[in-house]
KEMARSE-158568 format. One record per atom (N, C-alpha, C, O): residue number from 1; residue in three letters; x, y, z. Coordinates in steps of 0.001 Angstrom, whole numbers, plus 500000, padded with zeros to 6 digits. Layout:
% KEMARSE-158568
R;n;res;X;Y;Z
R;NUM;ALA;X;Y;Z
...
% end
This chain:
% KEMARSE-158568
R;n;res;X;Y;Z
R;1;MET;344665;502933;721254
R;1;MET;343601;502611;722173
R;1;MET;342522;503683;722162
R;1;MET;341340;503378;722329
R;2;TYR;342922;504939;721967
R;2;TYR;341995;506061;721988
R;2;TYR;340910;505913;720917
R;2;TYR;339727;506102;721197
R;3;LYS;341315;505581;719705
R;3;LYS;340354;505462;718601
R;3;LYS;339367;504328;718845
R;3;LYS;338181;504465;718542
R;4;SER;339841;503213;719388
R;4;SER;338920;502096;719622
R;4;SER;337910;502452;720715
R;4;SER;336781;501962;720687
R;5;ASN;338292;503289;721666
R;5;ASN;337347;503737;722685
R;5;ASN;336268;504614;722070
R;5;ASN;335100;504527;722449
R;6;ILE;336655;505458;721123
R;6;ILE;335676;506310;720446
R;6;ILE;334716;505452;719632
R;6;ILE;333511;505704;719628
R;7;ILE;335233;504448;718949
R;7;ILE;334381;503564;718152
R;7;ILE;333414;502822;719060
R;7;ILE;332246;502652;718711
R;8;ALA;333885;502379;720217
R;8;ALA;332998;501703;721169
R;8;ALA;331911;502651;721657
R;8;ALA;330761;502246;721826
R;9;ALA;332273;503923;721887
R;9;ALA;331284;504907;722334
R;9;ALA;330232;505155;721263
R;9;ALA;329047;505268;721575
R;10;ILE;330650;505242;720010
R;10;ILE;329693;505431;718912
R;10;ILE;328776;504228;718813
R;10;ILE;327567;504376;718633
R;11;SER;329341;503046;718930
R;11;SER;328547;501825;718868
R;11;SER;327500;501804;719973
R;11;SER;326352;501428;719737
R;12;MET;327891;502204;721169
R;12;MET;326940;502240;722285
R;12;MET;325855;503285;722034
R;12;MET;324680;503040;722309
R;13;ASP;326240;504436;721519
R;13;ASP;325281;505503;721257
R;13;ASP;324290;505100;720175
R;13;ASP;323108;505433;720253
R;14;MET;324774;504379;719161
R;14;MET;323921;503965;718052
R;14;MET;323047;502772;718420
R;14;MET;322003;502549;717806
R;15;GLY;323470;502010;719415
R;15;GLY;322699;500851;719818
R;15;GLY;322877;499652;718910
R;15;GLY;322071;498722;718937
R;16;GLU;323923;499670;718110
R;16;GLU;324215;498519;717239
R;16;GLU;325723;498341;717128
R;16;GLU;326487;499293;717290
R;17;ALA;326132;497137;716854
R;17;ALA;327560;496825;716791
R;17;ALA;328186;497388;715520
R;17;ALA;327591;497342;714443
R;18;LEU;329384;497915;715665
R;18;LEU;330159;498370;714518
R;18;LEU;331320;497405;714309
R;18;LEU;331785;496767;715254
R;19;ASP;331773;497304;713095
R;19;ASP;332948;496495;712789
R;19;ASP;334183;497323;713168
R;19;ASP;334635;498166;712393
R;20;THR;334716;497076;714351
R;20;THR;335819;497882;714883
R;20;THR;337020;497868;713959
R;20;THR;337623;498914;713718
R;21;ASN;337380;496709;713439
R;21;ASN;338539;496630;712543
R;21;ASN;338336;497482;711298
R;21;ASN;339255;498180;710871
R;22;ASN;337152;497433;710716
R;22;ASN;336863;498224;709528
R;22;ASN;336896;499716;709843
R;22;ASN;337435;500504;709066
R;23;GLU;336327;500103;710971
R;23;GLU;336315;501518;711354
R;23;GLU;337737;502028;711590
R;23;GLU;338083;503124;711150
R;24;LEU;338564;501235;712283
R;24;LEU;339942;501646;712538
R;24;LEU;340753;501705;711248
R;24;LEU;341607;502578;711092
R;25;MET;340493;500790;710329
R;25;MET;341182;500804;709038
R;25;MET;340821;502072;708259
R;25;MET;341686;502705;707654
R;26;THR;339541;502433;708282
R;26;THR;339088;503637;707594
R;26;THR;339748;504881;708183
R;26;THR;340208;505750;707442
R;27;VAL;339796;504968;709506
R;27;VAL;340430;506107;710168
R;27;VAL;341922;506142;709850
R;27;VAL;342477;507210;709593
R;28;GLY;342567;504989;709867
R;28;GLY;343994;504927;709571
R;28;GLY;344318;505382;708163
R;28;GLY;345265;506141;707954
R;29;ILE;343544;504928;707203
R;29;ILE;343766;505332;705803
R;29;ILE;343513;506831;705650
R;29;ILE;344271;507527;704974
R;30;SER;342459;507317;706273
R;30;SER;342155;508753;706196
R;30;SER;343281;509583;706810
R;30;SER;343677;510605;706249
R;31;ASN;343790;509152;707945
R;31;ASN;344887;509872;708588
R;31;ASN;346158;509820;707750
R;31;ASN;346894;510804;707680
R;32;LEU;346424;508687;707117
R;32;LEU;347590;508562;706249
R;32;LEU;347488;509528;705071
R;32;LEU;348431;510264;704778
R;33;LEU;346348;509518;704406
R;33;LEU;346161;510409;703261
R;33;LEU;346216;511873;703679
R;33;LEU;346781;512708;702972
R;34;SER;345633;512176;704818
R;34;SER;345677;513544;705324
R;34;SER;347107;513974;705630
R;34;SER;347511;515088;705297
R;35;GLY;347862;513098;706256
R;35;GLY;349252;513406;706576
R;35;GLY;350108;513573;705334
R;35;GLY;350960;514461;705283
R;36;LEU;349893;512730;704329
R;36;LEU;350679;512809;703092
R;36;LEU;350381;514066;702291
R;36;LEU;351229;514532;701530
R;37;THR;349196;514613;702453
R;37;THR;348816;515810;701692
R;37;THR;348943;517091;702510
R;37;THR;348482;518148;702080
R;38;GLY;349563;517006;703688
R;38;GLY;349802;518187;704494
R;38;GLY;348623;518599;705354
R;38;GLY;348608;519704;705897
R;39;GLY;347648;517735;705484
R;39;GLY;346477;518049;706299
R;39;GLY;346666;517632;707738
R;39;GLY;347747;517200;708140
R;40;PHE;345618;517763;708499
R;40;PHE;345644;517397;709909
R;40;PHE;344953;516066;710102
R;40;PHE;343911;515801;709503
R;41;THR;345531;515237;710934
R;41;THR;344858;513991;711291
R;41;THR;343905;514273;712431
R;41;THR;344069;515256;713153
R;42;GLY;342911;513421;712599
R;42;GLY;341975;513648;713687
R;42;GLY;340775;512737;713610
R;42;GLY;340670;511886;712727
R;43;SER;339882;512929;714542
R;43;SER;338709;512063;714606
R;43;SER;337416;512864;714654
R;43;SER;336427;512407;715228
R;44;TYR;337411;514055;714057
R;44;TYR;336194;514862;714023
R;44;TYR;335068;514143;713302
R;44;TYR;333893;514430;713529
R;45;ILE;335425;513217;712441
R;45;ILE;334433;512484;711661
R;45;ILE;333512;511666;712561
R;45;ILE;332373;511387;712186
R;46;PHE;333991;511278;713748
R;46;PHE;333157;510506;714659
R;46;PHE;331963;511323;715133
R;46;PHE;330860;510793;715264
R;47;SER;332174;512606;715388
R;47;SER;331056;513472;715777
R;47;SER;330046;513553;714648
R;47;SER;328838;513508;714878
R;48;GLN;330546;513672;713430
R;48;GLN;329651;513730;712273
R;48;GLN;328852;512436;712171
R;48;GLN;327664;512468;711851
R;49;THR;329480;511311;712437
R;49;THR;328788;510021;712394
R;49;THR;327632;509995;713383
R;49;THR;326528;509573;713039
R;50;ILE;327878;510440;714598
R;50;ILE;326827;510443;715621
R;50;ILE;325711;511409;715252
R;50;ILE;324534;511065;715361
R;51;PHE;326071;512626;714812
R;51;PHE;325050;513622;714477
R;51;PHE;324161;513160;713323
R;51;PHE;322940;513304;713382
R;52;THR;324774;512605;712272
R;52;THR;323960;512170;711133
R;52;THR;323109;510959;711498
R;52;THR;321989;510817;711007
R;53;TYR;323631;510092;712350
R;53;TYR;322842;508940;712776
R;53;TYR;321631;509379;713586
R;53;TYR;320529;508868;713389
R;54;ARG;321834;510319;714491
R;54;ARG;320733;510794;715340
R;54;ARG;319657;511523;714539
R;54;ARG;318481;511484;714900
R;55;THR;320051;512180;713467
R;55;THR;319073;512902;712654
R;55;THR;318392;512004;711631
R;55;THR;317466;512435;710945
R;56;GLY;318841;510773;711525
R;56;GLY;318221;509828;710610
R;56;GLY;318753;509896;709185
R;56;GLY;318200;509269;708281
R;57;CYS;319815;510648;708984
R;57;CYS;320393;510770;707645
R;57;CYS;321256;509547;707360
R;57;CYS;322136;509214;708153
R;58;ARG;321020;508892;706263
R;58;ARG;321792;507705;705894
R;58;ARG;322499;507887;704546
R;58;ARG;322906;506910;703918
R;59;SER;322641;509121;704115
R;59;SER;323213;509415;702802
R;59;SER;324709;509693;702892
R;59;SER;325175;510321;703843
R;60;ARG;325447;509228;701911
R;60;ARG;326878;509521;701831
R;60;ARG;327117;510951;701359
R;60;ARG;328242;511446;701436
R;61;TRP;326093;511609;700880
R;61;TRP;326234;512977;700386
R;61;TRP;326663;513937;701491
R;61;TRP;327297;514954;701211
R;62;ILE;326328;513631;702732
R;62;ILE;326751;514479;703845
R;62;ILE;328275;514510;703915
R;62;ILE;328864;515584;704037
R;63;GLY;328912;513361;703842
R;63;GLY;330374;513295;703872
R;63;GLY;331002;513985;702679
R;63;GLY;332023;514661;702808
R;64;ILE;330391;513815;701520
R;64;ILE;330901;514469;700314
R;64;ILE;330782;515986;700453
R;64;ILE;331699;516720;700086
R;65;LEU;329653;516451;700984
R;65;LEU;329463;517883;701189
R;65;LEU;330496;518444;702176
R;65;LEU;331047;519522;701952
R;66;VAL;330752;517724;703251
R;66;VAL;331761;518163;704226
R;66;VAL;333138;518215;703562
R;66;VAL;333877;519181;703752
R;67;ALA;333489;517192;702792
R;67;ALA;334787;517165;702114
R;67;ALA;334924;518331;701141
R;67;ALA;335967;518985;701098
R;68;LEU;333888;518591;700370
R;68;LEU;333932;519702;699414
R;68;LEU;334029;521052;700131
R;68;LEU;334703;521966;699656
R;69;THR;333363;521168;701257
R;69;THR;333437;522399;702040
R;69;THR;334862;522624;702541
R;69;THR;335378;523739;702473
R;70;PHE;335498;521564;703044
R;70;PHE;336874;521700;703512
R;70;PHE;337803;522074;702376
R;70;PHE;338691;522907;702556
R;71;VAL;337617;521476;701208
R;71;VAL;338442;521821;700047
R;71;VAL;338232;523292;699687
R;71;VAL;339198;524005;699413
R;72;ALA;336980;523749;699684
R;72;ALA;336684;525147;699359
R;72;ALA;337357;526095;700350
R;72;ALA;337878;527139;699960
R;73;VAL;337346;525731;701624
R;73;VAL;337993;526586;702637
R;73;VAL;339495;526637;702415
R;73;VAL;340109;527697;702538
R;74;VAL;340087;525498;702089
R;74;VAL;341543;525447;701901
R;74;VAL;341974;526253;700682
R;74;VAL;342980;526960;700740
R;75;VAL;341239;526165;699587
R;75;VAL;341663;526865;698352
R;75;VAL;341217;528315;698309
R;75;VAL;341690;529071;697461
R;76;SER;340328;528727;699190
R;76;SER;339899;530128;699199
R;76;SER;340973;530997;699842
R;76;SER;341817;530518;700599
R;77;THR;340921;532255;699527
R;77;THR;341925;533172;700075
R;77;THR;341431;533826;701348
R;77;THR;342146;534629;701948
% end
C-alpha cells in the first residue's frame, strides 16, 4: 500500500495520471534485482522522478548517470 500512495502523490504533483500498475511493476523488479545482488531496496527513485520532472528534464540519461554513480561508489575503496 505504501508504494501505491507514493505513486499517487507523484501523479498529483505532476498533474497527470501515471500507470500505477506499470510503476509498481518497475519498482518491484528493481527491488528484486537489488535484493538478489546484495543491494538495498527502496523508493529513493521517486524523489528523483519528482525533481527531474520539476526541472523539465525528460532524458533517461539522468537515471543512467545516477546508476553509474552508485556503481562507482560501490566499487571504489
